[in-house]
C-alpha positions in Angstrom: 62.2 64.4 -32.9 65.1 65.0 -35.3 67.0 62.5 -37.4 69.9 64.9 -37.7 73.1 64.2 -35.8 73.7 66.5 -32.8 77.1 68.2 -32.2 77.8 65.7 -29.3 77.0 62.8 -31.6 79.3 64.1 -34.3 82.1 64.5 -31.7 81.6 61.0 -30.5 81.7 59.7 -34.1 84.9 61.6 -34.8 86.6 60.1 -31.7 85.5 56.6 -32.5 86.4 56.9 -36.2 89.9 58.3 -35.5 90.6 55.4 -33.1 89.4 52.8 -35.6 91.4 54.4 -38.4 94.5 54.1 -36.3 94.0 50.6 -34.8 91.5 48.8 -36.9 92.5 49.0 -40.6 91.0 46.4 -43.0 94.4 44.7 -43.1 94.6 44.5 -39.3 91.1 42.9 -39.2 92.2 40.3 -41.8 95.3 39.6 -39.8 93.2 39.0 -36.7 90.8 36.7 -38.5 93.7 34.7 -39.8 95.3 34.5 -36.4 92.3 32.6 -35.0 91.7 35.3 -32.3 89.4 37.7 -34.0 88.5 39.8 -30.9 90.9 42.7 -30.4 91.3 43.1 -26.7 93.5 46.2 -26.9 91.0 48.0 -29.3 88.1 47.2 -27.0 90.1 48.5 -24.0 90.7 51.8 -25.8 87.1 52.1 -26.8 85.6 51.0 -23.4 87.9 52.9 -21.1 89.4 55.8 -23.1 86.3 56.8 -25.0 83.8 55.3 -22.6 81.6 53.4 -25.1 81.1 50.5 -22.7 79.0 52.6 -20.4 77.1 54.8 -22.9 73.7 53.4 -21.9 74.5 53.1 -18.2 73.2 55.8 -15.9 75.7 58.3 -14.4 75.0 57.2 -10.9 76.4 53.8 -11.8 79.5 55.2 -13.4 78.2 55.3 -17.0 77.7 58.2 -19.4 74.0 58.3 -19.1 73.6 58.6 -22.9 70.8 57.3 -25.1 70.3 54.9 -27.9 71.2 57.7 -30.3 74.8 57.8 -29.1 75.0 54.0 -29.1 73.7 54.0 -32.7 76.5 56.4 -33.8 79.1 54.1 -32.3 77.6 51.1 -34.0 77.6 52.9 -37.4 81.4 53.4 -37.0 82.0 49.9 -35.8 80.0 48.7 -38.8 82.2 50.8 -41.2 85.3 49.1 -39.8 83.8 45.6 -39.2 85.5 46.1 -35.9 86.1 42.8 -33.9 84.9 44.1 -30.5 82.1 43.0 -28.2 80.2 46.3 -28.2 76.9 44.8 -29.4 77.1 41.8 -27.1 78.2 43.6 -23.9 77.4 47.3 -24.1 74.0 46.8 -25.9 72.4 43.4 -25.3 73.8 42.5 -21.9 73.5 46.0 -20.6 69.9 46.4 -21.8 68.9 43.2 -20.1 70.5 44.5 -16.8 68.9 47.9 -17.2 65.4 46.5 -17.7 65.8 44.1 -14.7 67.0 46.9 -12.5 64.4 49.4 -13.7 61.5 47.0 -13.1 62.7 46.5 -9.5 63.7 42.9 -10.2 67.5 43.4 -10.5 68.4 44.7 -7.1 72.0 45.1 -6.0 73.3 42.5 -8.4 72.3 44.3 -11.6 73.6 47.6 -10.2 77.0 46.1 -9.3 77.3 44.4 -12.7 76.4 47.6 -14.5 79.1 49.5 -12.5 81.7 47.0 -13.6 80.7 47.2 -17.2 80.7 51.0 -17.2 84.2 51.1 -15.8 85.5 48.7 -18.4 86.5 46.3 -15.7 84.4 43.5 -17.2 82.7 42.4 -20.4 79.3 40.6 -20.4 77.3 38.5 -22.8 73.6 37.6 -22.9 73.5 33.8 -23.2 70.8 33.7 -25.9 71.2 32.6 -29.5 72.1 35.5 -31.8 69.5 34.2 -34.2 66.6 34.5 -31.7 63.7 36.5 -32.8 62.5 39.3 -30.5 59.0 38.3 -31.3 59.4 34.7 -30.2 62.3 34.7 -27.6 63.3 31.2 -26.7 62.3 29.7 -23.4 65.1 29.1 -21.0 67.0 25.9 -21.6 69.3 26.2 -18.6 68.2 25.3 -15.0 69.1 26.9 -11.7 69.4 24.2 -9.1 68.6 24.4 -5.4 72.3 24.7 -4.7 72.5 27.9 -6.7 74.3 26.5 -9.7 73.3 26.6 -13.4 73.3 23.6 -15.7 72.5 23.6 -19.4 73.8 24.3 -22.9 73.0 27.3 -25.1 74.0 27.6 -28.7 74.7 30.5 -31.0 75.9 33.0 -28.4 78.0 36.0 -29.5 80.7 37.5 -27.3 80.9 34.5 -25.0 84.6 33.9 -25.7 85.7 37.2 -24.2 82.9 37.6 -21.6 83.8 37.8 -17.9 80.1 37.5 -17.0 77.4 35.6 -18.7 73.7 36.5 -18.2 71.8 33.3 -18.4 68.0 32.9 -18.7 67.1 30.0 -16.5 64.2 27.9 -15.2 64.1 27.9 -11.4 63.8 24.2 -10.5 63.2 24.8 -6.8 60.0 26.6 -7.4 56.7 24.7 -7.3 55.1 27.2 -9.8 56.4 28.0 -13.3 59.1 30.5 -12.7 62.0 31.8 -14.7 65.0 34.0 -13.9 68.1 35.8 -15.2 71.3 34.7 -13.6 74.8 36.1 -13.6 77.5 33.5 -14.1 81.2 34.4 -13.8 83.6 32.8 -16.2 85.1 29.7 -14.6 86.1 26.1 -15.3 82.4 25.2 -14.9 81.6 27.3 -18.0 82.8 25.8 -21.3 82.8 28.0 -24.3 83.1 26.1 -27.6 83.6 28.2 -30.7 81.7 27.0 -33.8 82.1 28.0 -37.4 80.6 31.4 -38.0 79.7 33.1 -41.3 80.9 36.4 -39.9 84.6 35.8 -39.1 84.8 39.1 -37.2 82.0 38.1 -34.8 82.4 34.5 -33.6 79.6 32.5 -32.1 79.9 29.8 -29.6 78.1 27.0 -27.8 78.2 27.7 -24.0 77.8 24.8 -21.6 77.3 25.2 -17.8 78.1 22.3 -15.5 76.9 23.2 -12.0 78.3 26.8 -12.5 77.9 29.1 -9.5 75.4 31.8 -10.2 73.7 34.9 -8.7 70.1 35.6 -9.4 69.7 39.0 -11.1 65.9 38.8 -11.6 63.0 36.4 -11.5 59.4 36.3 -12.9 56.4 34.0 -13.0 55.6 32.0 -16.1 57.9 31.0 -18.9 58.4 34.4 -20.5 61.7 36.3 -19.7 60.8 40.0 -20.1 64.3 41.2 -19.7 65.5 39.1 -22.6 62.7 40.3 -24.9 63.5 43.9 -24.1 67.2 43.4 -24.7 66.5 41.6 -28.1 64.1 44.1 -29.5 66.2 47.1 -28.4 69.3 45.3 -29.8 67.6 44.7 -33.1 66.8 48.4 -33.4 70.4 49.4 -32.8 71.7 46.6 -35.0 70.2 48.6 -37.9 72.8 51.3 -37.3 75.6 48.8 -37.7 74.0 47.6 -41.0 73.9 51.2 -42.1 77.6 51.6 -41.4 78.4 48.5 -43.4 76.3 49.8 -46.3 77.9 53.2 -46.2 81.4 51.8 -46.3 80.6 49.5 -49.2 79.0 52.4 -51.2 81.8 54.9 -50.5 84.6 52.4 -51.2 83.0 51.2 -54.5 82.4 54.8 -55.8 86.1 55.6 -55.1 87.2 52.5 -56.9 85.2 52.9 -60.0 86.5 56.5 -60.3 90.1 55.2 -60.4 89.7 51.8 -62.2 90.1 52.3 -66.0 88.8 50.1 -68.8 88.7 50.9 -72.5 90.7 54.0 -71.8 88.1 55.5 -69.5 87.1 55.2 -65.8 84.7 52.3 -65.1 82.5 54.7 -63.2 81.8 56.7 -66.4 79.7 53.8 -67.9 76.0 54.5 -67.6 75.1 51.1 -66.3 77.6 51.5 -63.4 76.3 55.0 -62.7 72.7 53.8 -62.5 73.6 50.9 -60.1 75.4 53.1 -57.7 72.7 55.8 -57.9 70.1 53.3 -57.0 72.3 52.0 -54.2 72.8 55.5 -52.9 69.0 55.9 -52.6 68.7 52.7 -50.7 71.4 53.7 -48.3 69.7 57.1 -47.7 66.5 55.3 -46.9 68.3 52.9 -44.6 69.8 55.9 -42.8 66.4 57.4 -42.2 65.0 54.1 -40.9 68.0 53.4 -38.6 68.0 56.9 -37.2 64.3 56.8 -36.6 64.6 53.6 -34.7 67.5 55.0 -32.6 65.5 58.1 -31.9 62.4 56.2 -30.8 64.4 54.0 -28.6 66.1 57.0 -27.0 62.6 58.4 -26.2 61.4 55.1 -24.6 61.9 54.5 -20.9 65.0 52.5 -20.1 63.1 49.9 -18.3 60.5 49.4 -21.0 58.1 48.2 -22.2 58.4 49.8 -25.6 55.4 51.6 -27.0 53.9 50.9 -30.4 55.8 53.8 -32.0 59.2 52.4 -31.0 58.2 48.8 -31.8 57.1 49.9 -35.3 60.4 51.9 -35.8 62.5 48.9 -34.8 60.6 46.5 -37.1 60.8 48.9 -40.1 64.5 49.5 -39.6 65.4 45.8 -39.4 63.1 44.9 -42.3 64.8 47.5 -44.5 68.4 47.9 -43.4 69.3 44.2 -43.5 68.5 43.9 -47.2 70.2 47.2 -48.0 73.5 46.2 -46.3 73.5 42.8 -48.1 72.8 44.5 -51.5 75.5 47.1 -50.9 78.1 44.5 -50.0 77.1 42.4 -53.1 77.5 45.4 -55.3 80.9 46.2 -53.7 82.2 42.7 -54.5 80.9 42.7 -58.0 81.9 46.2 -59.0 85.4 45.7 -57.7 85.7 43.0 -60.3 88.4 40.3 -59.8 90.1 42.0 -56.8 86.7 42.0 -55.0 86.7 38.2 -55.1 90.1 37.8 -53.4 90.7 37.1 -49.7 93.2 40.0 -49.5 90.5 42.6 -50.3 88.2 43.3 -47.3 84.9 43.2 -49.3 84.2 39.7 -48.2 84.3 40.7 -44.6 81.6 43.2 -45.2 79.4 40.8 -47.2 79.7 38.2 -44.4 78.9 40.7 -41.7 75.9 42.1 -43.7 74.5 38.6 -44.2 75.1 37.5 -40.6 73.4 40.7 -39.4 70.4 40.2 -41.7 69.5 36.9 -40.0 70.4 38.0 -36.5 67.8 39.1 -33.9 65.0 38.2 -36.2 64.9 37.9 -40.0 63.4 40.6 -42.2 60.4 38.4 -42.6 59.9 38.3 -38.8 60.0 42.0 -38.6 57.6 42.6 -41.5 55.2 40.2 -39.9 55.5 42.0 -36.6 54.4 45.2 -38.3 51.0 43.8 -39.1 49.5 44.6 -35.7 50.9 48.0 -34.8 50.8 49.4 -38.3 47.3 47.9 -38.9 48.4 46.1 -42.1 47.7 42.6 -43.3 50.5 40.2 -42.4 52.5 38.5 -45.2 51.0 35.3 -46.5 
């Protein structure tokens, strides 16, 4: 195990960073937010097809790159740095992980393989129809129902990536079964699927309420009971990789703030020369270094875990530690960025508020820090928080 970046990872980082620098400047992100269409389809097309990030986690035999969570984490770091309005997390991580687990456990069959091939080629974008606030440790029971006619009916709130998804992966109850049975269905975008955007704290990652009214569906996988194992695996792996996005947000905030206080002058000297400012930024740097170690460890452990799960205790602990720590660090870094920029940091024109909103939204997504700390109690043999 190594937390250092490999040469391949650094090359991937450089390619993604160069593209984002060219097509995803802070002013461009602000313009998109103000336009009411935050998702950047052209940027996503370039990332998905030209660089191939859409298929990073998909095996080569299905047209993907056959890469690991380490490479996906590098991409998320760069997307976090740019608060890029693209559906990488929703499609290339959450939805892809759910399909990979279903296929790997022998439950996905041809449907999962066909969908993964479309995602890898950049021909389609998918979204996992589960609330972004859902905890990996208490995944919600399916609220949609698959009828005997093969159609899905129900309403799911707080879904990310639904507005631009060509395919929605929907956890369902199988109403035609006499025993308790659940499944994962693939529903293509159609008039029977209504996506209603709702107000989101993070303006660069909208959430929506998705309603299905007798929407035609294909069964991807099924299981007995009320637990949906593919959803749990997708959420916990997504939480581990989300820590890398939080790391990217924190690093941008720290780097930008240090550059600003070196240039901003007050009382005939740079603001950064004042001891109080130095100490705040030094403390923040230590927090970011710790967050990098936690995020990289989670990515490395996920890379070592089998694609079909289940995760072992080491990977589960790494994910919980990363999320418990990185969320708070990203929020603190964004708060310091706003405050140390002074008046300009409070304006709409400066992008600091985008990073603060992304950091806070990420902190409460896929389980709160408290959820992850509580989950550490068993595997780490520590008393749970009271």
